N, C-alpha and C positions, 0 to 999 in steps of 0.2 A: 465622463468629459475628458477629452484628450489633454494631455500636458506636454509642454514643449521642454526638452531637455536644456535648452538655453535659459529658461526660467529657473532651472534648479542650479545653474552656474556650471553645467558640464560642457564638454567640447566634443566635437567628432574627431575621427582619426586623420582627416586630410592633411593638415598643415604639419602634425607631429611626424607622419610618415615621410612627407616630403623632406623635412629636416633630417630625419634618420638616414634616409638614403644617401643624401648629400654628404652627411657627417660620418657615415660607415659605422653606425651603431644600430642596436634595435631597442624598441620600446618594450618595457616589461609588461606582460599580460598575465595579472595573477587572478586565479579563481578565488572566490570566497564564498562561504556558506554561513558564517556566523559573525557576531560582533568583534570578537578577539582578532579573527583574521583581518577584518576591515581596519580595525584600529592599528595593527601592525603594518599593514601595507601603507596606510596614510602617513603613520610616523616616519617610516623608512623613505618613502618618495619625498615626503615634504621636507625632511632634514637635508636630503641631498638634491632639493630642487628639481627633482626628475619628473617629467610627465609619466603618467601611469594609466593602464588600462584595467578597470575593475571587471572582471569576468563573471558572468552568471549563467550556469548551464540550466537547461529546462527543469531538471532535478532540483537544482538549488533554489530555482524560482518557486517551485511548488512547496519546498521546504520552508522558505523564509517568508513567503506572502508578497505578492507584487506591490501591494500598497506600501507595506514596511519597507521594501527595497527602494522605492522611489525616495522615501524620506531618509533613509540610511545614505543613499547617494548624495542627497542635498546636504545631510549632516557632514558627510565626508568632505565635501567642498568647504564648509565653514570651519571644520576641524583643522583642515590644511592652512587655512588663513590664520587661525589661532595659533598654529605652530610656526608662523612666520613667513609662510609661503604666500606672497602677496597676490599672485595671479596663478592659482593652481591649474594645471592641465590635466583634468580627470575625465576619462571616458568610461560611461557604463555601457558594457557590450554584453550581448547575448551570445553565448558560445554553443555552437551545435544546434541552432534552431532547425527543426526537421519539418516545418510546414509553413505555408504562407500565414495561416492563422496566428501562430505564436509570434512570428516576426512582426506582424501588424500590431499585435497587442502590446509588444514591447515598445514599439515606435510610439504607439497612443499613450504608453504609460511613462514616457520620459527617458527611455534608453536613447543613447546619442549614436549607438552603432549596434548592428545586428549581423549574425552570421546565419546564412541559410546553407545547410549542409545536404546537398542532394547528390553527394558523391557516390552513394550506393544505388542510385537510379541509372537507367540506361542515359547515355550521353544526351540526347536530345531532350529528354525529360528534365535532366538537370539544368540544361540551358533554360528551357520554358519556366521552370520554377524559380529559378535565380533571377531571371529578367523580371518576373513578376513581383518579386520582392523588391528589386531595385526600383522598379517604376513607382511603387508605393513610397518606399523609405525616402527616396530622393525628393519627393515633394516637400519633406519636412527637413531637408538637409541632414539626414541621417545616413551615415556611411554604411556600406554593405560589404561583407566579406563572403566569397564564394569558395567552393572547394573542388578540386580536380585530383582524383587519386584517392585510395582508401587507406587509413591507418589501422593496423591491427591493435588489439588490446581492449580494455574496457575502461569507460568513463561515464558514469551514471548510466544513462540509457544508450549509449552509443558503444556497440558491441561489434567487433569484427575479428574473425579467425585469422584471416591472412591479409597482409597488406599488398596494395597494388600500387607501384610507382605511378606518379603522374607522367602522362605521355606528353612530352614537350610540343609534339606537332599539334596538340588540340589547344594549346594556350591562347594563340592569338584569336582563333576564331571564338573560343569561350569569352574572353575578355571583350571583344568587340561586340559581340552580339548581346552579352547580358549587361555591360555597363558597370560591372563591378568595380569597387574602388581598390579592393585588395584580393589576393588569391592564395588560400592555403593549399600547400602541395605535399605529396608524400614522397620522402627521399629516406625513409628508414626509421624516423622517429615513430613512437607508438605510445598509446595511452597506458596509464597505470604505473604500478610499482615494478611489475614484472615486464620490462619492455622486450625483453629477448628471452627465448627459452635456452637452457643450458647448452644445448646441441648446436645453437647458432653462434655461441660464444667460445673463446679459449679461456684457459685459467692461467692466472699468474702463478708460475711455479713456487714463488716465494710466500705468497699469501694464501693461496688457493681460492682467491676471490675470481669472479667472472669478468672477463675483458669484453666487452660487446663488440660487434662488428661496426666498421666505420659507416658514417652516412654517405649516401650516393651523391657526392658532390658534382659528378658528371651529369646527373639529372637537373640539379640546381642550376649548373652552368648553361645547359641547353635551354632552360626555361628562361634564364636572364638574357641570353642571346636572342630569343624569340621576342621577349617583351622587355627591352631595356629600359631601366628606371621604373619598372612597374612594382608596387609594393607586394613583396612576398611574405606569407606568414607560416611559420613552423609550429605545428600542434605537438602535443606529447612530448615536450622538451624538458621534463624534470630530469635532473641528474642522479636522484635516488642516493643522497649522500650516505656513504657507508657508516659515518658516525652516528647517524640516526637509526639506521638499520640495526646497528650493533646495540645501541642504547635500548631500543625496543626489545630485541631478542634477549638482552641481559636482564630485562625487567618483566619477564613473563610472557613476552610477545612471540610470534612465530612468523618470521619472514624469511624463510630460507631462499638463497639465490635470487634476492631482489636486486635488479640491476637497472641502471638508467643511461642516459646520454652523456659520455664525457664532456666536462666543461669546455675542453680545449676545442672540441668539434663545434660547440655552440658559438665560441669566440670567433672561429673561422666563419661560421654562417653570418654571425652579426655584422661582420665587415663587408658582407655582399649586399644584394638587394633584399635580403631577409630583414625586414624592419619591424617585425613583431614576432616574440617568442613566447609561447604559452607555457606557463608553469603552474601545476596544480598539485601533483602527488608530493613534491617536496615540502609543501606547506603542511599537508596532512601528515607527513612523517615527522616534521619537526614538532608539530602540536601533540602528536601521540607519543613521541619519545619523552617530551617534558612531562606529560601527565603521568605516564607509566612509571617515570622516576620518582615523582612525587609519591604515588601510591606505594611504591616499593620502599622508599626510605620513611614514609610516615602513613602506615597502614590505617591509623585512626582519623586521618584528614577526611572531613566531608564538606567543607566550605569551598564551592566552585571557584571563588575568587583565588583560593590558595593553590589550585592547580591549573586553572585557566590563565592566571597571571604569568607564571612562568613559561607557560606554552605560548602566550603572547610575546614574551620577551625573545624566546628562541625563534619565533617566526620573524620578528623584526630583524634580527641579526642575519638571518637566511636571506631575507629580502634585500638588505643592504648589500650583502655579499654579491647577490645576483646582479644587482644594478651596477655596482661599481666594477667588480672583477670579471664579470662574465659578459653582460650586454654592452657595457660601455668600454671596458677595459682601458684603452689608451685614447679615448675620444671625449667629446663634450657634452655626453647625455647628462652626467651628474656634474652640477656647476660647482 
């Protein structure tokens, strides 16, 4: 039996995106796979009175079970209220849906927003698939994100060797014919903790750390010129904080040359029509860094609460930083 997201206390993205574009900030879209990530996201966003998008990939949905996910999302709304957020604005969003069937299933199971990623298909096939999802989802007031352009990297089942920038000349036709509510574009972000190969970067002579190439803001500007005021989404926007990479490597891990998107680039994007920024790897890195440190400091520890608890605290700190210092910086996202 189909479940409406409204009965779970969730919202779609329409109003929050409108406010974000007008206010010059971006809504945080955090992927989660387990309870600790969810707790950390809700604690951070509730304390800051910030709207938030809970993202679930196809792989995470299989991992967590769709029925449990529905009740976890409902629980997240109630938990936010318990934390003093009287009217939480929480979206449950399917990240990188790759078929009409999975998008329909998520709409039927209480998701308030879905992404259909037809970016690897020929253009006309992408248009047709995206329109089919939009036509179904809009019957239930579920918002839909489409994608034009291909991001490199690996995220669950989404794998691409080479990125292809979004072609600005296609965006008006795509948005008009599909009816999508927002559009994910490719301007140089990528999935995973290794967003750039060393040969794409320069090295800081003082630290030896990799310095990634800048994002293609000319492509973003051209898209905004074609679609003024239209909600734009950036995927693959983790910053891969070096403190977590170092903590992992110092405690038995092996993440050489992991590098992400510099936060000042994300701040710049947040002030434009980019109103949703996706962050996944940073959460995984924070979690793993904290767990590895506990195991290194206390090799006899075997109570999951004793290593998942510190991991949850580290993720909460990271989420707050992203909301206040990166996505909102000098505006009114966090009240």
